[in-house]
Every structure is written in structure tokens, then in C-alpha cells.
Wavefront OBJ file of the C-alpha trace (Angstrom):
o trace
v 0.000 0.000 0.000
v 1.378 3.352 -1.013
v 1.399 6.314 1.255
v -1.211 7.907 -0.925
v -3.554 4.979 -0.288
v -3.401 5.341 3.496
v -6.075 7.259 5.416
v -5.059 10.748 6.252
v -5.894 11.891 9.771
v -6.409 15.573 10.043
v -5.107 17.147 13.250
v -7.035 20.203 14.329
v -5.166 23.429 14.765
v -4.455 23.732 18.539
v -2.633 26.979 18.304
v -3.790 29.391 21.000
v -3.918 33.002 19.936
v -1.150 35.158 21.424
v -3.638 37.437 23.141
v -5.266 34.473 24.944
v -1.858 33.162 26.023
v -1.046 36.546 27.558
v -4.345 36.610 29.482
v -3.674 33.072 30.802
v -0.143 34.034 31.856
v -1.378 37.106 33.743
v -4.068 35.091 35.566
v -1.451 32.472 36.573
v 0.977 35.092 37.816
v -1.780 36.765 39.785
v -2.757 33.562 41.540
v 0.905 32.653 42.167
v 1.619 36.082 43.585
v -1.340 35.870 45.948
v -0.214 32.429 47.116
v 3.338 33.618 47.760
v 2.121 36.607 49.726
v -0.046 34.346 51.916
v 2.760 31.778 52.316
v 5.410 34.331 53.254
v 3.037 35.970 55.716
v 2.354 32.625 57.375
v 6.052 31.743 57.530
v 6.907 35.140 59.004
v 4.233 34.822 61.661
v 5.368 31.301 62.546
v 9.061 32.187 62.628
v 8.746 35.463 64.535
v 9.848 34.911 68.148
v 7.613 35.756 71.065
v 8.099 39.388 72.000
v 9.642 40.144 75.375
v 10.879 43.558 76.465
v 13.034 42.312 79.349
v 14.330 38.915 80.382
v 15.392 38.663 84.012
v 17.223 35.445 84.965
v 17.563 34.933 88.704
v 20.370 32.558 89.694
v 20.035 31.457 93.292
v 23.593 30.102 93.250
v 25.048 33.603 93.503
v 23.413 34.317 96.868
v 24.835 33.525 100.296
v 23.899 30.243 101.953
v 21.596 30.589 104.950
v 19.875 33.787 103.828
v 16.961 34.986 101.727
v 18.120 36.142 98.273
v 18.511 39.874 97.747
v 15.383 41.425 96.231
v 13.016 38.877 97.799
v 10.576 39.082 100.689
v 8.363 36.388 102.180
v 4.649 35.912 102.704
v 2.181 33.289 103.869
v -1.298 32.497 102.597
v -3.403 30.548 105.073
v -2.325 29.297 108.484
v 0.689 27.793 110.224
v 4.003 28.963 111.572
v 6.290 31.522 109.979
v 7.900 30.653 106.667
v 11.610 29.843 106.349
v 12.851 30.508 102.813
v 16.632 30.262 102.542
v 19.461 29.447 100.151
v 20.920 25.988 100.808
v 23.455 23.677 99.213
v 22.357 21.160 96.572
v 25.136 19.402 94.609
v 22.608 18.305 91.968
v 21.966 21.922 90.930
v 24.298 23.488 88.328
v 25.411 26.216 90.751
v 25.417 23.940 93.799
v 22.904 26.195 95.584
v 19.101 26.456 95.570
v 16.253 28.323 97.230
v 13.963 26.241 99.485
v 11.278 26.663 102.161
v 12.587 24.638 105.095
v 10.009 24.934 107.886
v 8.296 21.601 107.029
v 5.107 22.724 108.795
v 2.391 20.081 108.229
v -0.491 22.595 108.383
v -2.526 21.671 105.305
v -3.903 25.099 104.309
v -0.497 26.801 104.336
v 1.139 28.358 101.279
v 4.573 29.955 101.766
v 5.609 32.620 99.239
v 9.051 33.882 98.211
v 8.144 37.192 96.565
v 10.368 38.919 94.014
v 9.908 42.608 94.802
v 11.703 44.170 91.846
v 8.867 44.779 89.354
v 5.095 44.706 89.106
v 4.068 43.091 85.822
v 0.794 42.349 84.051
v 1.864 40.413 80.949
v 4.647 38.106 82.007
v 6.198 34.686 81.372
v 7.897 32.849 84.231
v 9.775 29.561 84.258
v 11.554 27.870 87.150
v 13.499 24.641 87.625
v 12.349 22.667 90.652
v 13.070 19.406 92.464
v 10.484 18.003 94.910
v 12.602 16.593 97.730
v 10.338 15.820 100.697
v 6.895 16.257 102.221
v 4.296 13.930 103.711
v 1.289 16.250 103.509
v 2.328 17.761 100.193
v 5.250 17.953 97.765
v 4.536 20.964 95.581
v 6.222 23.666 93.522
v 4.435 26.767 92.288
v 4.698 30.106 90.471
v 2.502 33.060 91.446
v 1.876 36.051 89.161
v -0.049 39.333 89.439
v 0.422 39.056 93.176
v -1.151 42.038 94.947
v -0.386 40.718 98.427
v -0.064 37.343 100.118
v -3.817 36.733 99.815
v -4.532 37.806 96.218
v -2.828 36.324 93.149
v -2.789 33.625 90.459
v -0.722 30.483 90.987
v 0.154 27.371 89.008
v 1.524 24.445 90.957
v 2.859 20.957 90.240
v 2.369 18.249 92.875
v 4.544 15.134 93.106
v 2.242 13.358 95.586
v -0.941 13.924 93.574
v 0.682 13.743 90.095
v -1.145 16.754 88.708
v -0.682 20.372 87.658
v -3.330 22.925 88.617
v -3.969 26.618 88.060
v -5.719 28.672 90.769
v -6.774 32.171 91.665
v -6.396 33.142 95.303
v -8.841 35.837 96.411
v -8.761 37.141 99.996
v -6.848 34.023 100.975
v -9.359 31.580 99.449
v -8.056 29.316 96.686
v -10.269 28.516 93.675
v -9.196 26.094 90.934
v -9.563 27.420 87.383
v -8.010 24.575 85.365
v -5.793 21.521 85.782
v -4.777 18.111 84.498
v -3.134 14.894 85.632
v 0.570 14.640 84.884
v 3.372 12.574 86.405
v 5.543 14.780 88.613
v 8.715 13.036 89.703
v 10.101 13.304 93.211
v 13.815 14.043 93.585
v 14.140 14.917 89.869
v 14.731 18.294 88.263
v 11.813 19.529 86.173
v 10.696 22.888 84.747
v 7.382 24.633 85.415
v 6.198 27.579 83.335
v 3.338 30.101 83.425
v 2.573 32.729 80.786
v 0.037 35.493 81.512
v -1.183 37.661 78.638
v -4.348 39.659 79.214
v -6.986 37.197 80.381
v -5.197 34.166 78.865
v -2.880 31.924 80.873
v -0.677 29.169 79.449
v 0.799 26.454 81.669
v 3.879 24.475 80.642
v 5.841 21.567 82.056
v 9.340 20.749 80.845
v 8.920 23.093 77.905
v 5.646 21.597 76.657
v 2.262 23.277 76.865
v -0.163 21.452 79.154
v -3.266 23.650 79.014
v -4.596 27.187 78.752
v -7.147 29.016 80.863
v -8.924 32.360 80.901
v -9.803 34.531 83.879
v -10.294 38.242 84.566
v -10.109 38.413 88.349
v -6.732 40.183 88.385
v -6.149 42.286 85.266
v -3.546 44.750 86.533
v 0.146 44.466 87.405
v 1.443 42.453 90.320
v 4.550 40.765 91.655
v 6.014 37.335 90.830
v 6.624 34.759 93.552
v 7.626 31.172 94.190
v 5.110 29.083 96.126
v 4.923 25.830 98.058
v 2.337 24.104 100.233
v 2.289 22.707 103.782
v 5.439 20.662 104.562
v 6.783 20.627 100.983
v 10.546 20.803 100.776
v 11.125 21.792 97.168
v 14.403 23.018 95.730
v 14.221 25.873 93.201
v 17.201 26.414 90.942
v 16.863 29.114 88.277
v 13.888 31.419 87.745
v 13.489 33.381 84.509
v 11.026 36.281 84.379
v 10.165 37.815 80.989
v 8.153 41.006 80.756
v 5.912 40.700 77.686
v 4.674 43.476 75.447
l 1 2 3 4 5 6 7 8 9 10 11 12 13 14 15 16 17 18 19 20 21 22 23 24 25 26 27 28 29 30 31 32 33 34 35 36 37 38 39 40 41 42 43 44 45 46 47 48 49 50 51 52 53 54 55 56 57 58 59 60 61 62 63 64 65 66 67 68 69 70 71 72 73 74 75 76 77 78 79 80 81 82 83 84 85 86 87 88 89 90 91 92 93 94 95 96 97 98 99 100 101 102 103 104 105 106 107 108 109 110 111 112 113 114 115 116 117 118 119 120 121 122 123 124 125 126 127 128 129 130 131 132 133 134 135 136 137 138 139 140 141 142 143 144 145 146 147 148 149 150 151 152 153 154 155 156 157 158 159 160 161 162 163 164 165 166 167 168 169 170 171 172 173 174 175 176 177 178 179 180 181 182 183 184 185 186 187 188 189 190 191 192 193 194 195 196 197 198 199 200 201 202 203 204 205 206 207 208 209 210 211 212 213 214 215 216 217 218 219 220 221 222 223 224 225 226 227 228 229 230 231 232 233 234 235 236 237 238 239 240 241 242 243 244 245 246
């Protein structure tokens, strides 16, 4: 069979006019540009670090053994004998020294405070390393923020006897739980507790991981930061970092 005898298949002309190609190109570039703008915005927001005006690390190892650290005062919510916050030796801490409340009073409704008197802050992030050492009634470590006095503040605490982390408001000396969750808290091991207060939102962290958030508007103005324990807890506190947030 010759080539002339074969069927000829006609292929339609698929050429797109130049003007149509230009319109298609412009639409594609427009969509691509919009996508890149959205993507870059999302990446910038995700990569931008949390804003903090001041970061104040407090190293208890630089203070004298047998005394309360400079810049701190003490307080007590509830009942029981006077508190006894002091710097003691602890070879397991990086500096070899820690802050601890040593009275070991077994009064149940008793919450000793070591109050940092330097600044009153509203929006603040606080982290502290802690090691629950002893306590038969309780074995707790806590951070208080927006503290007006020893009877009015917010506090998050981790408890090694109950294996939970809870967030409270304390109003006129009465403690009210806002939020909490079960979590294994190890005795005699170093761990890190964190609390972030921004407006009416509070974020609680343990060992660098977020546990839960809560909202409350009882205390909306500035207050002091403090460390907190309960009853006969003997808890060693190593380093506290206070960040004033914008």
C-alpha cells in the first residue's frame, strides 16, 4: 500500500492566539503572587519569636547560703508557723545552691511565698526549675503572678504526691481552681514549670511543653512574681526566669 492509499488523519489546529496566552499568563501570575504573599506571611508569623521587652534570669547560686536572696521578701497564705525561705546547698543543681522553704510545717492550708519585689508586671512569662525533695502532707512547687499581696494572686503548681498540675486564683486568701490536668511529677528529679500570663489568657507548661490554657479576669492589673509551696513541701528551686511581655 502506497502512502497515498493510506487514510489521512487531520489534526485540528491547537494553536492558542497570542492574546489568549497573555491573558492566561497574567491570571497564573496573579494567583501565584497571591499564594506567595499568603505563604510568606504565614512563615513570618510562625518564625517570629515571642516578644519580650526584658528577660530577668535569677540565679540562686550567687546568693549567700543561709539567707533569703537579695530582692526577695516572704509571705504566707493561710495558716501555720512563719515561713523559712533560705538558700541551701544542693550538689545536683548546676550552681550547687538552691532556694527552698525549710520549715516543714504540716499545716494543710499553708502556702509559703518567696516574693520577688523588683517589678510589678501584668503580661509576664515565668519559668523555674524545681526538684520536689520531701513532704508527707504535700510535695509541691508553684509560680505566682499578678500578686497584689499574700492573699490575692494567680498560681500554678505541680504536685509530686498527687501527680497533677493545677492553676488557681487566690482571692482574699481563698483558693479557687480554674483549670488543671493529671501529669506525672517526679520526686527528687529536676523539672521545669512555666506560666505565661497575657491579658486574660494563661498558658501552663511543664518541661517546655504546653499542658493547658485558661482564661480569667479576676486580676487584670500588674502584680509581683513569687515562688510558692504548700504545707510541709521541701522543694528546691534552681533558676527562675522572668520575661516582661509586650
